[in-house]
PLY file of the C-alpha trace (Angstrom):
ply
format ascii 1.0
element vertex 709
property float x
property float y
property float z
element edge 708
property int vertex1
property int vertex2
end_header
0.05 -0.02 -0.07
1.46 3.53 -1.49
0.92 6.74 -0.39
2.35 10.25 -1.23
4.10 11.18 2.52
4.70 14.68 3.09
7.99 14.67 5.80
7.76 18.46 6.38
4.83 18.52 9.14
6.16 15.73 10.65
9.67 16.46 10.91
9.18 19.48 13.00
8.28 17.32 15.96
11.87 15.87 15.45
15.37 16.97 16.32
16.31 17.46 13.11
20.01 17.20 14.12
19.65 13.90 15.58
18.82 12.77 11.97
21.79 14.38 10.94
25.49 12.71 10.37
27.72 13.80 7.81
28.22 17.46 6.67
30.53 17.32 4.23
30.77 14.59 1.07
31.98 11.38 2.04
35.58 10.87 0.48
35.38 6.81 -0.03
33.19 4.19 0.00
33.59 3.28 3.45
32.23 6.77 4.85
29.31 6.63 2.45
28.64 3.15 3.99
28.91 4.44 7.71
26.86 7.42 6.56
23.89 5.19 5.49
24.16 2.98 8.22
23.79 5.82 10.84
20.84 7.60 8.62
19.09 4.29 8.31
19.10 3.49 12.03
17.82 7.03 12.73
15.17 6.71 10.19
14.13 3.45 11.32
13.83 4.71 15.17
12.13 7.85 14.42
9.89 7.31 11.42
8.74 3.49 11.71
5.28 2.78 12.54
6.33 0.38 15.45
10.19 1.34 15.88
12.19 -1.74 17.91
14.46 -1.01 20.40
17.89 -0.95 18.69
19.52 -3.67 21.41
20.93 -6.79 21.80
17.74 -8.67 21.11
17.59 -6.85 18.20
21.06 -7.87 17.14
20.80 -11.37 17.55
17.78 -11.17 15.18
19.89 -9.34 12.54
22.59 -11.62 13.01
20.97 -14.52 12.16
18.84 -12.85 9.34
21.90 -11.64 7.65
23.41 -15.43 7.41
20.01 -16.20 5.86
20.31 -13.52 3.17
24.12 -14.18 2.44
24.53 -17.72 2.93
20.90 -19.39 2.98
22.32 -23.02 1.72
24.94 -23.11 4.21
27.75 -23.37 1.38
30.44 -20.88 1.69
30.82 -20.48 5.39
33.04 -23.05 7.12
31.88 -23.86 11.09
35.01 -21.92 11.92
34.11 -18.49 10.07
30.56 -19.10 12.31
32.03 -19.34 15.43
34.44 -16.28 14.56
31.49 -14.27 13.57
29.44 -15.47 16.83
31.22 -12.70 19.00
29.45 -10.14 16.81
26.07 -11.10 17.63
25.26 -8.90 19.94
27.21 -6.11 18.75
25.08 -5.38 15.61
22.79 -2.74 17.41
26.17 -0.70 18.30
27.75 -0.80 14.94
24.72 0.72 12.86
24.53 3.29 15.66
28.12 4.25 15.23
28.57 3.31 11.50
30.63 0.64 12.49
31.76 -1.59 9.14
33.86 -4.19 11.19
31.12 -7.13 11.08
30.00 -6.16 7.20
33.78 -6.35 6.06
34.72 -9.14 8.25
32.25 -11.43 6.65
32.35 -9.86 3.13
36.14 -10.06 3.31
35.91 -13.66 4.24
32.76 -14.37 1.65
35.14 -13.44 -1.20
38.07 -15.63 0.10
35.73 -18.42 0.35
34.36 -18.20 -2.68
38.43 -18.17 -4.41
38.58 -21.27 -2.40
35.55 -23.33 -3.63
36.21 -22.13 -7.23
39.30 -24.32 -7.06
37.23 -27.01 -5.05
34.78 -27.45 -7.67
37.46 -27.28 -10.19
39.06 -30.25 -8.22
35.67 -32.18 -8.42
35.17 -31.62 -12.42
38.59 -33.01 -12.93
37.71 -36.09 -11.53
35.16 -38.71 -12.41
32.06 -37.99 -11.01
30.15 -41.09 -9.53
26.31 -40.69 -10.77
25.76 -44.59 -9.54
26.52 -43.90 -5.67
23.62 -44.27 -3.02
23.87 -40.35 -1.90
21.41 -37.92 -0.79
21.43 -34.39 -1.42
19.64 -32.11 1.27
17.58 -29.04 0.24
16.36 -27.82 3.38
18.30 -25.24 5.17
17.19 -26.18 8.54
18.59 -29.36 8.55
22.17 -28.38 7.38
24.80 -27.05 9.31
27.65 -24.84 8.19
30.69 -27.53 7.10
32.85 -28.52 9.79
35.86 -28.51 7.94
37.15 -28.23 4.04
36.35 -31.73 3.58
33.28 -31.43 4.52
32.49 -28.47 2.31
33.93 -30.31 -0.95
31.11 -33.28 0.07
28.45 -30.62 0.07
29.56 -28.83 -3.21
30.31 -32.21 -5.09
26.60 -33.50 -3.93
25.43 -30.10 -5.25
27.13 -30.60 -8.53
25.89 -34.10 -8.90
22.25 -32.92 -8.63
22.63 -30.22 -11.28
24.12 -32.72 -13.74
20.89 -34.93 -12.95
18.69 -32.07 -13.33
20.59 -31.41 -16.79
19.87 -35.09 -17.57
16.58 -34.90 -17.14
16.46 -31.80 -19.03
17.82 -33.64 -22.34
15.57 -36.32 -21.47
12.33 -34.07 -21.42
13.44 -32.32 -24.64
14.00 -35.88 -26.43
10.32 -37.14 -25.65
8.93 -33.99 -26.36
10.73 -34.20 -29.86
9.61 -37.85 -30.40
6.17 -36.81 -29.83
6.15 -34.30 -32.29
8.20 -36.28 -35.08
5.60 -39.31 -34.11
2.58 -36.68 -34.93
4.38 -35.57 -37.79
4.68 -38.89 -39.12
1.17 -40.37 -38.14
-0.43 -37.68 -40.41
1.88 -37.57 -43.13
3.37 -34.02 -42.70
6.15 -32.76 -43.79
8.80 -33.89 -41.31
11.16 -31.11 -40.13
11.75 -32.59 -36.56
15.45 -32.61 -35.60
15.58 -35.66 -33.22
19.04 -36.61 -31.52
18.88 -39.89 -29.17
21.71 -40.00 -27.00
23.25 -42.33 -25.06
23.14 -42.08 -21.24
26.65 -42.00 -21.29
26.53 -39.39 -23.88
23.95 -37.47 -21.63
25.94 -37.78 -18.79
29.68 -36.10 -20.50
27.11 -33.43 -22.06
25.47 -32.66 -18.76
28.59 -32.49 -16.52
30.28 -30.07 -19.08
27.24 -28.01 -19.12
26.91 -27.68 -15.50
31.24 -27.12 -15.45
30.62 -23.95 -17.55
27.88 -23.09 -15.61
29.96 -23.17 -12.22
32.80 -21.50 -13.65
30.58 -18.40 -15.05
28.86 -18.16 -11.46
32.08 -17.68 -9.65
33.72 -15.77 -12.45
30.32 -13.56 -12.39
30.75 -13.31 -8.20
34.41 -12.21 -8.50
33.32 -9.27 -11.01
30.88 -7.93 -8.03
31.85 -5.21 -6.11
31.70 -5.43 -2.50
29.85 -2.34 -2.04
26.97 -4.42 -3.62
26.61 -6.64 -0.63
26.05 -3.69 1.45
22.53 -3.55 0.16
21.87 -6.80 1.63
23.65 -6.07 4.83
21.32 -3.02 5.38
18.30 -5.31 4.58
19.14 -7.41 7.10
18.54 -4.60 9.72
15.68 -3.00 8.04
13.71 -6.13 7.60
13.95 -7.33 10.99
11.31 -4.15 11.79
8.86 -5.93 9.07
9.44 -7.48 5.93
8.33 -4.26 3.59
10.73 -1.69 5.27
13.77 -1.75 2.79
16.83 -0.22 2.22
17.30 0.74 -2.00
20.75 1.79 -2.93
20.32 4.69 -5.43
20.57 1.57 -8.32
18.22 -0.40 -6.91
15.61 2.45 -6.19
15.95 3.39 -9.78
14.83 -0.26 -10.95
11.87 -0.30 -8.55
10.76 3.22 -10.35
11.33 1.60 -13.61
9.19 -1.44 -12.28
6.39 0.89 -10.45
5.86 2.86 -13.38
5.56 -0.05 -15.99
8.06 1.04 -18.12
10.33 -1.70 -18.43
12.20 -3.59 -21.68
11.71 -7.10 -20.57
8.90 -9.90 -19.84
6.79 -8.46 -17.52
7.46 -10.27 -14.37
8.59 -10.14 -10.71
11.77 -12.00 -9.67
11.85 -13.16 -5.94
14.67 -14.79 -4.05
13.75 -17.71 -1.66
16.16 -19.97 -0.12
18.82 -19.05 -2.28
17.12 -19.46 -5.44
15.03 -17.12 -7.54
11.62 -17.96 -8.54
9.20 -15.81 -10.87
6.40 -13.59 -8.78
3.48 -12.26 -10.36
3.38 -11.89 -14.20
1.95 -8.76 -15.54
-0.98 -9.48 -17.55
-0.17 -9.31 -21.47
3.65 -8.93 -20.98
5.90 -11.56 -22.57
6.17 -13.96 -19.52
1.88 -14.09 -19.22
1.53 -14.46 -22.76
3.86 -17.55 -23.31
1.42 -19.52 -21.06
4.21 -21.75 -20.32
5.52 -20.07 -17.08
3.71 -19.41 -13.66
4.45 -17.89 -10.71
6.24 -19.70 -8.57
8.64 -21.18 -11.25
12.30 -21.54 -10.13
14.08 -19.98 -12.85
17.69 -21.97 -13.29
19.42 -20.06 -16.18
18.91 -16.81 -18.54
19.92 -16.63 -21.98
19.74 -12.95 -22.69
21.00 -13.28 -26.63
20.50 -16.52 -29.03
24.42 -16.64 -29.56
25.27 -16.23 -26.20
25.60 -19.18 -23.40
22.64 -19.74 -20.89
23.79 -17.92 -17.53
23.05 -20.21 -14.44
21.21 -17.84 -12.15
20.98 -20.39 -9.29
22.23 -18.56 -6.01
22.59 -15.14 -7.98
20.80 -12.21 -6.39
17.30 -10.94 -8.10
18.97 -7.73 -9.28
21.46 -9.17 -11.10
18.95 -11.89 -13.02
17.03 -8.69 -13.82
19.51 -7.03 -15.69
20.03 -10.43 -17.86
16.18 -10.49 -18.25
16.27 -7.01 -19.66
17.30 -5.91 -22.75
16.16 -4.25 -26.65
13.16 -4.23 -27.45
12.17 -6.82 -29.91
14.73 -9.01 -28.78
14.40 -13.07 -27.48
15.56 -13.98 -24.15
15.00 -17.46 -22.90
14.05 -18.72 -19.34
15.37 -22.29 -18.29
12.93 -23.08 -15.41
11.74 -26.00 -12.86
8.26 -26.16 -12.53
6.54 -27.27 -9.39
6.36 -30.70 -10.53
9.92 -31.14 -11.13
10.02 -30.89 -14.77
12.59 -28.72 -16.34
11.37 -26.25 -19.23
13.02 -23.60 -21.36
10.99 -20.60 -22.40
11.75 -18.17 -24.65
10.16 -14.92 -25.38
10.40 -11.56 -27.10
11.22 -8.49 -24.80
8.47 -5.59 -24.94
7.93 -2.70 -23.45
5.20 -3.99 -20.94
2.19 -1.92 -21.87
0.68 0.04 -19.13
-2.79 -0.62 -20.58
-2.68 -4.29 -19.42
-2.54 -3.17 -15.56
-5.69 -1.33 -16.03
-9.18 -2.72 -15.62
-10.87 -4.43 -18.44
-14.45 -6.14 -18.54
-16.46 -8.53 -20.84
-20.14 -9.65 -21.29
-20.85 -13.38 -20.15
-23.48 -15.56 -21.50
-23.85 -18.04 -19.17
-25.57 -21.37 -19.40
-28.74 -20.28 -18.03
-29.16 -17.90 -20.79
-28.75 -14.78 -18.69
-25.87 -12.28 -19.24
-23.37 -11.10 -16.52
-20.36 -8.69 -16.07
-16.96 -10.01 -15.54
-14.27 -6.57 -14.56
-10.62 -7.89 -13.67
-8.79 -5.09 -11.71
-5.31 -5.63 -12.06
-4.09 -2.99 -9.46
-5.25 0.14 -7.93
-3.61 2.07 -10.37
-3.46 5.77 -9.71
-1.41 8.57 -11.34
-0.51 11.26 -8.69
1.41 13.32 -10.78
-1.35 14.06 -13.96
-4.71 15.40 -13.07
-6.00 13.54 -16.24
-3.87 10.52 -15.80
-5.99 7.03 -15.36
-6.85 5.57 -12.37
-8.67 2.50 -11.38
-11.85 3.84 -9.66
-12.59 5.88 -13.29
-11.90 2.62 -15.28
-14.04 0.71 -13.16
-16.59 3.16 -13.82
-16.32 3.15 -17.37
-16.11 -0.59 -17.54
-19.59 -0.78 -15.65
-21.25 1.86 -18.08
-20.03 -0.03 -21.05
-21.81 -3.46 -19.04
-24.97 -1.89 -18.04
-25.59 -0.97 -21.80
-25.54 -4.59 -22.62
-28.04 -5.33 -20.01
-26.23 -7.51 -17.64
-27.69 -9.14 -14.57
-24.69 -9.29 -12.43
-21.26 -8.34 -11.85
-18.20 -10.24 -11.21
-14.95 -8.27 -9.79
-12.09 -10.51 -9.97
-9.53 -9.30 -7.60
-6.82 -12.16 -7.82
-3.12 -11.25 -8.03
-3.91 -7.56 -7.52
-1.24 -6.74 -4.79
-2.66 -3.41 -4.00
-2.13 0.32 -4.94
-3.70 3.51 -4.12
-5.59 3.70 -1.32
-7.96 6.49 -1.81
-9.02 4.52 -5.16
-10.73 1.98 -2.65
-13.19 4.32 -1.48
-14.30 5.99 -4.85
-14.85 2.31 -5.98
-16.71 1.58 -3.16
-18.66 4.70 -3.93
-19.28 2.81 -7.36
-21.94 0.38 -5.82
-22.87 1.78 -2.67
-23.90 4.99 -0.78
-21.44 7.17 1.10
-19.91 5.82 4.11
-16.74 4.98 5.93
-14.49 2.30 4.20
-11.18 2.19 6.28
-9.45 3.34 8.86
-5.71 4.08 9.42
-3.69 4.55 12.43
-0.14 6.03 12.57
3.06 5.36 15.02
1.64 7.98 17.62
-1.72 5.97 18.15
-3.73 8.48 16.08
-6.55 6.99 13.97
-8.06 8.55 11.18
-11.43 7.28 9.38
-11.30 7.70 5.71
-15.08 7.89 3.96
-16.45 7.81 0.28
-18.62 10.24 -0.19
-20.19 9.69 -3.19
-24.17 9.34 -3.24
-24.70 7.98 -6.65
-23.69 4.50 -7.01
-24.28 3.17 -10.62
-24.49 -0.40 -9.78
-26.86 -1.56 -7.11
-27.35 -4.92 -8.23
-25.54 -8.46 -7.66
-22.12 -8.33 -6.88
-19.48 -10.91 -6.45
-15.79 -10.37 -5.52
-12.88 -12.91 -6.46
-9.97 -12.93 -4.19
-6.87 -15.26 -3.48
-3.91 -15.50 -1.38
-2.24 -13.02 -3.61
-4.63 -10.29 -3.33
-3.15 -7.79 -0.81
-3.57 -4.49 0.54
-5.97 -1.94 -1.38
-7.48 -5.52 -2.56
-7.80 -6.57 1.00
-9.59 -2.93 1.94
-11.75 -3.29 -1.02
-13.27 -7.01 -0.27
-13.44 -6.15 3.60
-15.48 -3.15 3.54
-17.71 -4.91 0.89
-17.87 -8.04 3.13
-18.55 -6.00 6.31
-21.31 -3.70 4.72
-23.11 -7.00 3.42
-23.09 -5.47 -0.15
-21.10 -8.02 -2.03
-20.08 -11.86 -1.55
-16.15 -12.46 -1.40
-15.22 -15.71 -3.13
-12.12 -17.81 -3.38
-9.16 -18.82 -1.11
-9.93 -19.10 2.55
-8.17 -16.26 3.19
-6.11 -12.91 1.27
-2.40 -12.48 1.30
-2.57 -10.47 5.18
-0.80 -7.09 4.33
-2.08 -4.52 6.13
0.48 -1.42 6.60
1.37 1.39 4.58
4.98 2.56 2.87
6.01 5.15 1.73
9.69 6.00 0.40
11.99 8.31 2.42
15.15 9.97 0.68
18.24 9.43 2.99
19.58 12.63 1.03
16.88 14.84 3.18
18.73 14.33 6.27
22.40 15.00 5.16
24.00 18.31 3.73
25.43 16.67 0.72
24.56 16.68 -2.87
25.36 12.61 -3.09
22.77 10.36 -3.33
22.39 8.10 -0.42
19.39 5.78 -1.41
16.12 5.30 -0.25
14.10 3.75 3.05
11.10 2.01 1.65
9.40 2.65 5.22
6.18 1.09 6.96
4.58 4.48 8.53
1.03 3.10 9.35
-1.68 0.27 9.54
-5.09 0.38 8.41
-8.08 -1.32 9.87
-11.29 -2.58 8.71
-14.68 -0.56 9.74
-15.31 -3.25 12.51
-12.25 -2.23 13.73
-10.17 -5.28 12.64
-6.66 -5.45 11.47
-6.38 -7.16 7.73
-2.40 -7.69 9.34
-1.76 -11.57 8.80
-5.18 -12.53 8.86
-6.64 -11.13 5.88
-9.92 -11.32 4.53
-11.75 -14.65 4.97
-13.81 -15.63 2.01
-17.57 -15.50 2.05
-17.65 -18.59 -0.40
-14.15 -20.47 0.21
-12.65 -22.61 -2.93
-8.83 -23.79 -2.21
-6.44 -23.02 -5.07
-2.79 -23.96 -5.93
-1.67 -21.31 -3.25
-3.43 -22.46 -0.46
-1.32 -25.29 0.49
1.91 -23.39 -0.16
3.36 -20.88 2.40
1.67 -17.67 0.90
1.11 -14.81 3.26
2.13 -12.67 5.45
1.19 -14.84 8.60
4.41 -17.12 7.26
6.97 -13.81 7.83
8.75 -14.13 11.37
9.29 -10.51 11.22
5.62 -9.22 9.98
3.93 -7.05 12.16
1.08 -8.43 14.42
-2.99 -8.60 13.87
-4.48 -6.51 16.44
-8.17 -4.45 16.61
-9.19 -1.23 17.09
-12.58 0.26 17.76
-14.75 -0.31 15.14
-16.73 3.00 13.52
-19.98 3.51 12.96
-21.77 2.13 9.43
-25.24 0.67 8.18
-25.01 -2.76 7.01
-27.11 -3.61 3.96
-27.61 -7.21 4.11
-28.15 -7.90 0.42
-28.54 -11.40 0.17
-28.75 -15.33 2.61
-24.95 -15.70 3.19
-25.65 -19.29 4.38
-27.77 -20.37 1.22
-25.55 -19.03 -1.01
-22.80 -21.09 0.57
-24.67 -24.13 0.42
-25.78 -24.11 -2.93
-21.75 -23.73 -3.85
-20.64 -26.07 -1.64
-23.13 -28.75 -3.25
-22.25 -27.87 -6.83
-18.34 -27.77 -5.97
-18.60 -31.22 -4.40
-19.65 -32.74 -7.27
-17.08 -31.06 -9.61
-14.68 -33.55 -10.53
-12.59 -31.00 -12.28
-12.29 -29.29 -9.11
-11.74 -32.20 -6.99
-8.56 -33.09 -9.36
-7.06 -29.38 -8.87
-7.03 -29.75 -5.61
-5.25 -33.46 -5.96
-2.65 -31.80 -8.00
-2.27 -28.62 -5.59
-1.69 -30.97 -2.76
0.79 -33.23 -4.73
2.97 -30.04 -5.98
3.07 -28.87 -2.70
4.16 -32.03 -1.40
6.92 -32.14 -3.65
7.81 -28.40 -3.16
8.37 -29.36 0.79
10.57 -32.21 0.01
13.63 -32.04 1.98
16.09 -34.08 0.28
16.46 -35.95 -3.01
18.52 -38.78 -4.42
21.67 -38.42 -6.04
21.71 -41.98 -7.73
21.12 -41.80 -11.30
18.84 -45.18 -11.73
16.65 -43.89 -8.43
16.80 -40.29 -9.87
15.19 -41.24 -13.29
12.64 -43.33 -11.44
11.61 -41.00 -9.53
11.09 -38.23 -12.44
9.58 -41.40 -14.27
6.93 -41.77 -11.45
6.57 -37.74 -11.06
5.72 -37.66 -14.96
3.05 -40.61 -14.66
1.57 -38.29 -11.99
1.28 -35.60 -13.98
-0.31 -37.60 -16.73
-3.49 -38.14 -14.18
-3.62 -34.14 -14.13
-3.44 -33.36 -18.04
-7.17 -33.38 -17.97
-6.78 -30.19 -16.09
-5.43 -28.45 -19.00
-8.14 -29.53 -21.54
-11.05 -28.32 -19.05
-13.47 -25.73 -20.45
-16.04 -24.23 -17.98
-18.78 -23.61 -20.68
-18.94 -19.98 -20.43
-19.60 -17.85 -23.93
-17.84 -14.40 -23.76
-18.96 -11.49 -25.97
-16.59 -8.28 -26.50
-18.06 -4.92 -27.23
-18.56 -3.83 -30.60
-15.69 -1.19 -30.16
-13.42 -3.77 -29.41
-14.22 -5.60 -32.27
-13.60 -2.77 -34.46
-10.12 -2.47 -32.71
-9.21 -5.66 -33.28
-9.46 -5.28 -37.10
-6.53 -2.59 -36.65
-4.66 -3.58 -33.46
-2.88 -7.01 -34.02
-1.54 -7.09 -30.40
-4.52 -6.09 -29.10
-6.21 -9.39 -30.86
-3.99 -11.69 -29.55
-4.05 -10.30 -26.19
-8.09 -10.41 -26.16
-7.75 -14.01 -27.80
-5.47 -15.42 -25.03
-7.66 -13.43 -22.48
-10.89 -15.23 -23.41
-9.07 -18.24 -23.83
-8.11 -18.50 -20.02
-11.39 -17.25 -19.31
-13.01 -20.23 -20.81
-10.18 -22.21 -18.63
-10.98 -20.80 -15.16
-13.12 -23.35 -12.73
-13.23 -20.28 -10.45
-15.10 -18.10 -12.43
-17.38 -20.71 -13.78
-18.37 -20.93 -9.67
-18.39 -17.07 -9.46
-21.03 -16.94 -12.27
-23.06 -19.65 -10.30
-22.75 -17.66 -7.40
-23.90 -14.19 -9.03
-26.67 -15.89 -10.75
-28.00 -17.26 -7.22
-28.09 -13.87 -5.82
-31.06 -12.93 -8.15
-31.63 -10.21 -10.75
-30.45 -6.76 -10.35
-32.33 -4.01 -8.34
0 1
1 2
2 3
3 4
4 5
5 6
6 7
7 8
8 9
9 10
10 11
11 12
12 13
13 14
14 15
15 16
16 17
17 18
18 19
19 20
20 21
21 22
22 23
23 24
24 25
25 26
26 27
27 28
28 29
29 30
30 31
31 32
32 33
33 34
34 35
35 36
36 37
37 38
38 39
39 40
40 41
41 42
42 43
43 44
44 45
45 46
46 47
47 48
48 49
49 50
50 51
51 52
52 53
53 54
54 55
55 56
56 57
57 58
58 59
59 60
60 61
61 62
62 63
63 64
64 65
65 66
66 67
67 68
68 69
69 70
70 71
71 72
72 73
73 74
74 75
75 76
76 77
77 78
78 79
79 80
80 81
81 82
82 83
83 84
84 85
85 86
86 87
87 88
88 89
89 90
90 91
91 92
92 93
93 94
94 95
95 96
96 97
97 98
98 99
99 100
100 101
101 102
102 103
103 104
104 105
105 106
106 107
107 108
108 109
109 110
110 111
111 112
112 113
113 114
114 115
115 116
116 117
117 118
118 119
119 120
120 121
121 122
122 123
123 124
124 125
125 126
126 127
127 128
128 129
129 130
130 131
131 132
132 133
133 134
134 135
135 136
136 137
137 138
138 139
139 140
140 141
141 142
142 143
143 144
144 145
145 146
146 147
147 148
148 149
149 150
150 151
151 152
152 153
153 154
154 155
155 156
156 157
157 158
158 159
159 160
160 161
161 162
162 163
163 164
164 165
165 166
166 167
167 168
168 169
169 170
170 171
171 172
172 173
173 174
174 175
175 176
176 177
177 178
178 179
179 180
180 181
181 182
182 183
183 184
184 185
185 186
186 187
187 188
188 189
189 190
190 191
191 192
192 193
193 194
194 195
195 196
196 197
197 198
198 199
199 200
200 201
201 202
202 203
203 204
204 205
205 206
206 207
207 208
208 209
209 210
210 211
211 212
212 213
213 214
214 215
215 216
216 217
217 218
218 219
219 220
220 221
221 222
222 223
223 224
224 225
225 226
226 227
227 228
228 229
229 230
230 231
231 232
232 233
233 234
234 235
235 236
236 237
237 238
238 239
239 240
240 241
241 242
242 243
243 244
244 245
245 246
246 247
247 248
248 249
249 250
250 251
251 252
252 253
253 254
254 255
255 256
256 257
257 258
258 259
259 260
260 261
261 262
262 263
263 264
264 265
265 266
266 267
267 268
268 269
269 270
270 271
271 272
272 273
273 274
274 275
275 276
276 277
277 278
278 279
279 280
280 281
281 282
282 283
283 284
284 285
285 286
286 287
287 288
288 289
289 290
290 291
291 292
292 293
293 294
294 295
295 296
296 297
297 298
298 299
299 300
300 301
301 302
302 303
303 304
304 305
305 306
306 307
307 308
308 309
309 310
310 311
311 312
312 313
313 314
314 315
315 316
316 317
317 318
318 319
319 320
320 321
321 322
322 323
323 324
324 325
325 326
326 327
327 328
328 329
329 330
330 331
331 332
332 333
333 334
334 335
335 336
336 337
337 338
338 339
339 340
340 341
341 342
342 343
343 344
344 345
345 346
346 347
347 348
348 349
349 350
350 351
351 352
352 353
353 354
354 355
355 356
356 357
357 358
358 359
359 360
360 361
361 362
362 363
363 364
364 365
365 366
366 367
367 368
368 369
369 370
370 371
371 372
372 373
373 374
374 375
375 376
376 377
377 378
378 379
379 380
380 381
381 382
382 383
383 384
384 385
385 386
386 387
387 388
388 389
389 390
390 391
391 392
392 393
393 394
394 395
395 396
396 397
397 398
398 399
399 400
400 401
401 402
402 403
403 404
404 405
405 406
406 407
407 408
408 409
409 410
410 411
411 412
412 413
413 414
414 415
415 416
416 417
417 418
418 419
419 420
420 421
421 422
422 423
423 424
424 425
425 426
426 427
427 428
428 429
429 430
430 431
431 432
432 433
433 434
434 435
435 436
436 437
437 438
438 439
439 440
440 441
441 442
442 443
443 444
444 445
445 446
446 447
447 448
448 449
449 450
450 451
451 452
452 453
453 454
454 455
455 456
456 457
457 458
458 459
459 460
460 461
461 462
462 463
463 464
464 465
465 466
466 467
467 468
468 469
469 470
470 471
471 472
472 473
473 474
474 475
475 476
476 477
477 478
478 479
479 480
480 481
481 482
482 483
483 484
484 485
485 486
486 487
487 488
488 489
489 490
490 491
491 492
492 493
493 494
494 495
495 496
496 497
497 498
498 499
499 500
500 501
501 502
502 503
503 504
504 505
505 506
506 507
507 508
508 509
509 510
510 511
511 512
512 513
513 514
514 515
515 516
516 517
517 518
518 519
519 520
520 521
521 522
522 523
523 524
524 525
525 526
526 527
527 528
528 529
529 530
530 531
531 532
532 533
533 534
534 535
535 536
536 537
537 538
538 539
539 540
540 541
541 542
542 543
543 544
544 545
545 546
546 547
547 548
548 549
549 550
550 551
551 552
552 553
553 554
554 555
555 556
556 557
557 558
558 559
559 560
560 561
561 562
562 563
563 564
564 565
565 566
566 567
567 568
568 569
569 570
570 571
571 572
572 573
573 574
574 575
575 576
576 577
577 578
578 579
579 580
580 581
581 582
582 583
583 584
584 585
585 586
586 587
587 588
588 589
589 590
590 591
591 592
592 593
593 594
594 595
595 596
596 597
597 598
598 599
599 600
600 601
601 602
602 603
603 604
604 605
605 606
606 607
607 608
608 609
609 610
610 611
611 612
612 613
613 614
614 615
615 616
616 617
617 618
618 619
619 620
620 621
621 622
622 623
623 624
624 625
625 626
626 627
627 628
628 629
629 630
630 631
631 632
632 633
633 634
634 635
635 636
636 637
637 638
638 639
639 640
640 641
641 642
642 643
643 644
644 645
645 646
646 647
647 648
648 649
649 650
650 651
651 652
652 653
653 654
654 655
655 656
656 657
657 658
658 659
659 660
660 661
661 662
662 663
663 664
664 665
665 666
666 667
667 668
668 669
669 670
670 671
671 672
672 673
673 674
674 675
675 676
676 677
677 678
678 679
679 680
680 681
681 682
682 683
683 684
684 685
685 686
686 687
687 688
688 689
689 690
690 691
691 692
692 693
693 694
694 695
695 696
696 697
697 698
698 699
699 700
700 701
701 702
702 703
703 704
704 705
705 706
706 707
707 708
């Protein structure tokens, strides 16, 4: 949740001298880092919503979090290193207050030393025959691992790590070979022109090819690591301090802030996907609707990224263990050029996906609607809202509420009898847009309460007295619906204006952030970066926070995320749930929740596709939680074979269609004749809507709610 934050008045309450550290421009990187440390500490202490005591307990949390960020898989530092570092465990609070770099420089210098040594270790591993017939196991789960006791243990850890990625490369070859065989068989069956190139390798050939590939990738990893400046690790160090306050408080170097602004404005030349770090690996986060990653239909949120091939003639770069910003720079490039991602799906299969980079169109982040012709002969409206966008700089710029209003007007012209508003995967945006959208569906009233760090509570109200849609309304959400999405779903639920359906609960982000430039506290022209800072919490009109708990759906339908650890409640440092006094509001009671819930439950219990989807979700999550894997090639291949057999069972999910028919507006049909990109986006959008089982049930529910009033 973002907002424009005016600090001037607020800072009148703070002794400015306490936030000043350096009156002259730093002479070198050390002085710059010292300045940043003290400025971050002061900003956190004075401006954070819930400042923590900077003491030994805080120091211990920072210490633990730092090593989770720097060496999450426990492959770099030896136990002797950790023993040496431990003397600093309760001193990190003093270091940030004083701008002392001793711990940071000691750990990063040692990290670079170990990387040099491990580079030599891996060269030695590759110089000898690698035995894939041994009965060994590779452990994934960091909680089950300890730092290597000595160089021999470290050697064995890296040997197993290398064997695991060789087996993955072999599996990738097997999958490609099988796919090519299927294509060739199909071509021959239908007597088509055979242009399929199929090269069948023996297992020994695959082992050699895979070993050479992994050898090159490991070598490249260390080469890139050594080229990185030590200053780049300083951002990681500072985020160990900030993220212990809460997960949405982060330090951004000038370079990182520039990247954030680029991403936030949507003017990125790339594939349109957020890259996330988790346990030392990179994963695809939310995919931008209409962007190359989304359009490929081969990538999904949660896919593990293994390699990136930036240019057709370049070798693929191994991104395992790489920081996300470095991988993002590999993925970005010139408009119209290809980029290939090698990803591991949740079922363990490995896939190469090639996309053409685009400027991610801002239009794809705006609301869009379509008319749905239901099997019962009635027409309903479907509106997808990807984000609560607002243009604060341009009075004539687009915002979510105006877009939703325009879509409702178009739908009403088509005589629809109910509306489904889709907030799935909507991570939020402008707080004020929530009230304006609420006003499109009901009369004036409070929609959220906001509390600052001093305990001051402000109630925000929608003042619109002329709603334009008062008929049946269903709001769809999932575990990735967050922030503003949760405020809108929560207030519509509290008033009884809409049925909330979808995941058992939404993400649970009930906090407000703003960017604070550190330069504002320093007498210098140098850029010291920014702090994204949590400054407020918001609450429902009932007084309940959405923090951690999110919004509980009226009608609950599980999905792939339900069985995964998705949501604020899984973060150790997330702010707590709490409650404040509710504000006065009048409940509407538009419908009978119990009757609607019972009718839906009856339908879903008989829906075989939905039951299969839940089975698939549970199976995939079980895979994701596996803590180790065999390194014996025969057992590994057998395991992959078993997984593929299981995947066959779930292939029916890809063939599902919900029976709904969609009708575009006449103006859009005219646009399709002139705009090929828009036509393809529309075709893909409708194709996905037809395969959406949750939309099918949403239409059943809005139909059960009765005709419009």
